[in-house]
N, C-alpha and C positions, 0 to 999 in steps of 0.2 A: 338640967333642962327645966325651965319654969313650967308651972301649971298650965298657963295660957298656950305655951308652945305644945305641950303634950296634948291638950284638947284640940288645938288646930290640927296637929298631926292626925288624930283620930277622926276629926270631921272630914279632912281630905281623903282619908282612907274609906270613909263611908260614902263620900261623894263619888269616889272611883268605883266603888261597889255598885252604886245606883246606876252610873253610866254603863257599867258591864251588863247589869240586868236589862237595861233599855236596849241593848244590841243583841240580847239573847244568850248572853254568857251566864247561864243559870247555876253553874257549878262554882261560882265565886264564893269564897269563904271570907266573911267580913271580920269575925273575931269580936266577941262582945266586950272583953276586958273587964274593967271594974263594974261593980254593981251600982253605978250611979245613972243619972238620966241618959248620958251618952252611951253608957254600957247597955241599957235597956233598948235604946234605939238600935244598937248593933245587933242585939239579939232578935229584934223585930225584923231587921234586914235579912238575917240569917233564915228566919222562918219564911219570909217573903220569897227568898231564893228557892227554898225547898218547895213551896207551894207553886211558884211559877214553873219550876222544873216539872212537877207532877202535871200541872195543867198543859204544859207544852207537849209532854209525852202523851197525854190523853188525846189532845187535838190531833197530834201526828197520827196516832193509831186510828182515830175516827176518820181522818182524811183518807188514810190508806184503805179503810173499810169502805168509805164512800166510793173510792176509785174501783174497788172490787165489786161493789154493788152496781156501779155503772157498767162494768164489763162483764160481770157474771150472769150467766143465764140459769145455772143450776144452783140450787140452795146449798147442796153439799159442799160444793167448791168454796163458796163464800164462808160457810161455817168453818171450814178447815183454816181459812185465812184468819178468822176471829180467834180460833183456838191457838194458833201459832203466834199471832202479833199482839194479843192483849195480855199475855201472861206476865209481861214485865211490869204492867201497871195495875192489874187487877188480881185479887187473891182467888184463885181457883185451881183445883187439881183435875176437875172434870167439867166438861161442857156438854150439855145435851139439848136436843130440840125435839119437841113432839107436836104433832098437828092434830086438830080435830078431824074426825072422819066426816063423810058427807052427811051423815044423819045428825051430826053435832051431839051425839050421845056418848061417844067414846073419844078418848085421846090416845093416839097411836105414836109410839116412839119412832122418830124418823132418822135420827143421826146422833152419835155420841163418840166422844174421844176422852180418854182418861189416862192419867199416869199409872193407874192400877194395871197389874198384868192381865186381868180378866174383866170384862164388862158384864155386869150382872143384868142390867137392862139393856137389851140389844134392839136394834131396829125391828119393828114389828110387834113389840110388846105393847099390849093395850090394856086399858082399864076404863070402866064406866065413869062418866063425869058425875052422874047423880050420887049424892052421898059422899063425895070426896071433897078434900079441902080445896082442890082446884076450882070447884064450882064458885067459891067466893071470889077468887081472883078474876074469873070470867065476869062475874057480876059487877065488881068494882072497877075492873080494869087497872088495879093497882098492884105493885109487886109485893111479894111476901118473903119475910126473912124467917128462917128457923136456925137458930144458932146452937141448938143441942138436939140433934136428931135422935139420940138414944133416949133422952128424956121424953121427947115427943112420942116415941114409939111406946114408951111406958103408958103415956096418957091416951094413945090412940093405937092399941094393940091390933086393931082390925085393919090398919093400913098396910096392905100388901106391898105397895111400892116402897114404902119406908123400910119394911123388913128386908126387901131385896137390896136396896141402895146401901143400907148400913152394913150389910154383909160384904159389900165391895170396899168398905172403909170410909165412906163418906160420913162426916160428923156435923156439917153445917151446910145450909143451902139458901140461895136466893133465887126465887122464881119470878121471871118477868113475862107478862103476857105479850103475845105478838098480835098486833091489831092491823087490820086492813080495812081502810075507809070506815074507821070507827067501830068495826066489828071484830071480836076476837077470833083468831084462826089457830092459835096454838100457844105454845110456851117455850121460853128459853130458860134452861136450868144451869146456874152457875153453882158449883159444889166444891167444898173444901174438905180435906181429910182432917182438918183441925176444927175443934169446936170454937164457938164465939168469934167467928171470922168476920161476919158482915155487919155493917152499920148503915144507918139511913144515908150517910154520906156516899155510900157506894151506889145507891139506887139510881141517882141522877145519870151517872155514866152508864150503868147497865141498861137503863130505859132508853138512853140515846142509842146505844148499840142495838137494842131490841127494835127501835123505831126504824133504823137503817135496814135491819134484816127483814122487817115486815115488807119493805118494798120488794126485796128479793123473793120473799114467800109468795106474794101475789103474782109477780112476773114468772117465777119459777113453776107455780102450779099451772098457770095458763100455758107456758112453754112446754112443760112436760106433757100436759094433755095433748097439745098439738103434736109433740114428738111421738107420743104413744099412738095417736091416730095415724101420723105418717108412717110409722112402723107397720101398723096394721094394713094400711093401704099398700105398702110395698109387699107385705107378705101376701096379701090377696092378689095383687098383680102377679107375683111370682107364681102363686098357685094356679092362676088362670093360664099363665104362659106354659106352666108345666102340663096342665090339662090339655092345652092346645097342641102340645108337642108329644104327648104320651099316648100310647095305645091303651085303652081302658082295660082290655082283657089280660095282656101280658105285662104291663108296666114298662115296656121297652119304648124307644122312640117310635112314633108313628111315621107313616109314609111321607107326610109333608116335612117333618123335621129331618128325616133321612136324606130326602132329595136336597134340602137346603144345605145340609152338611156336605153332601157329595159335590154340589155345585161349588161350595167354598174351597173344597180340596182341589177341584179341577182348576179353579183360578190360581191356587197356590202352585199347582203343577207347572203352569206356564211361566211362573216367575222363579221358582226355586231350583229347577233342573233336577228334581227327584222324580221317582216313579210313583204310580198310584195303582192299587189293586183293589178289586171288589170280589166278594163271593155271594152267589145267590144260593140260598138253602131252602130246600122243599122237603116236607115230611112225606115219606113214602106211604102210599095206600091210605091217605087221610080220609078219602070219601068212604072207604070200607069201614074205617073205625066209627065214623059218624052213623053209617047205615047199620052197623052191627050193634054198637053200644049206646048210640044216642049222642045228641049234640052236647049234652052236659059232659060226657066222657071226652068228646072231641075238644071241648074247652079245656078240660083238665090236661089233655095231652099237649095242647098249645102252650099252656102256662109252664108245664114241665120242661118242654123242649126250650122255651124262652129262658128259663132259669139256668138250664144246663149250658146253653150257648153263651149266655152272659158270663158264666163262670170262667169261660175261657178267654173272654175279651179283655184286652189290655187297655190301660187308661187313655192311650192316644188314638185308640180305634173306636168305631162307632157301630153299634148294632141295633137293628130295629125290626119291627114287623112291617114287611113291604105290602102285604095284602093276603087274605085268606090264610093258607098254611105256609106262606113263603116269608123268609127272613132275608134281610140284606145286611151284609157285613162290609164295612169300609176300612181299608188298610192304607193309611198314608205312608208315603216313602217306602212302598214295597213293590217288588217286581214279581216275575213269574215264580222263583223259588219260594219266596215268602208266601205268596198267594197259595201255592200248592200245599205247603206245610200247614198254613192256617186252615185251609179247607179240610185236610185230613184230621187236624186237631178237632175241628167242630164235628166231623162225622163220627170219629171215634168216641168223643165224649158222650154223644146221644146214644150210640150203640151199646155203650157200657152200662146204661142205666135201665131200671125197670119202672113202670108206672102202675100204681095200684088203681084199678077201675072195678069198684065194688069188691068182690072177693077174688078177682082175678088179677094177675100180674101180666101187664103187656110189655113186650119189648118193641120199641119203636125205632126205626132207622130214618136217616135223611140222605138225600142226594145233594151234592154240592157242585155248582158250576162256578168256575173262577176265570178271571181275566185280568190283564194289567195293561196300563198305558205307559209307553216309554217316556223317559224324561224329556220334557219340553215339547212333547207331542201334542198338537191341538186335538182336542176330543170334546165330547159332551156327555152328559149323563145318559142320554139316549143311546149313544153308541156303546158306552161301557155296559149298560144294563142289557142291551141287545146281545152283546157278545157273551155275557154271563148267562143269560137265558139259553142261548144256543148250547153252551157248555152243559148246563143243567139238563136240557132236553136229551143230550147225548148220553149223559150219565144215567137218566131214566131208561133209555133204550138199551143200554148195555147191562141192565140187570138191577139198577138201583143199589142203594147203600154203598155208594162209591163216589169218587170225585172225578171231575173232568175239567180240563183247561182248554180255553180257546183264546188266542191272542186277539187283542183289539185291532180291528182293521185299520190300515193306514188311511188317512183322509185323502180324498180325491185330489189329483194333481190339478193345479190351476191351469186353465187353458190359455 
């Protein structure tokens, strides 16, 4: 094969490689061959293929990050994306993010991931900005490379964060400032377990990554502030609703909440074909307790009885203070047998306890009136409570500390 034919073959191979690079086939191997002018051209094409592959991977990762930035509301989620997706093109074993506090006098670790088994600098770790090397990064807005942290620690033995991070195994670090509308808000730390890892060539990509994340930082801080405020509003609303539905003295449901629950169970009664029972509980001789020991003792007795009754209440049932010394107990899907057993359970639980009033021990009893509505029977809260009240009155008349049952009256027949 003549020299011209050989050179033509090499030129055609190079042209094919150029066409492949033009369509994105960056893994094309050209093969340099002899060390002549064409061989050097082949070597340049090989280097170009490597550079284009790296640039393509970088742009792909930045595009993926941009999509995450567009979709992500929380900084932590986007940082996890960076940690997972950039490792193939950037040298780091650890990625950390820290933000300035509101006073801008401290930097606080916000997020970190590492290949090390344990993180030495965890979220919440903070250090003052004044006197630290981070102050210079804030002033200039430029990244900083430290390629030998052990030597840096020898020269700056007072740097607590360097002491901590080197114990984790980190040996080199690139710190990028996070900027929002031209003002620094924090830092992004790329760290490697090998010394002499970072070059100025890395800074451009790191800073582009940091610029993308700065958008998320700004949005995330506003969103998280709104989210926190919304959570507080929900908590305040829940607290107000609880206060509106809770008896302040006993901590049980109040009359308003009890009647709403009872009305709901009555509606369910008409649809489900199950029974519904209630018990009206009254503390015996409560006026005598108030007159003899005072109203503070009476309040203590009310709280004690409430706790005792609540200890017997099942999750599907409802118990609350109906008024004065009376309590109402609602038993869904319960008929007369269940109502009588529940009434006796309530009575016995109170009778078995003692209440300390000053230096004395009081034994308190309750009387219980129970009633039940038949399955599918049209009724109302007034009808049920009226029947339970009559049963309670009967229990009082028969000597107290006892239970009595009265059936719910049938509704009047239509004319």
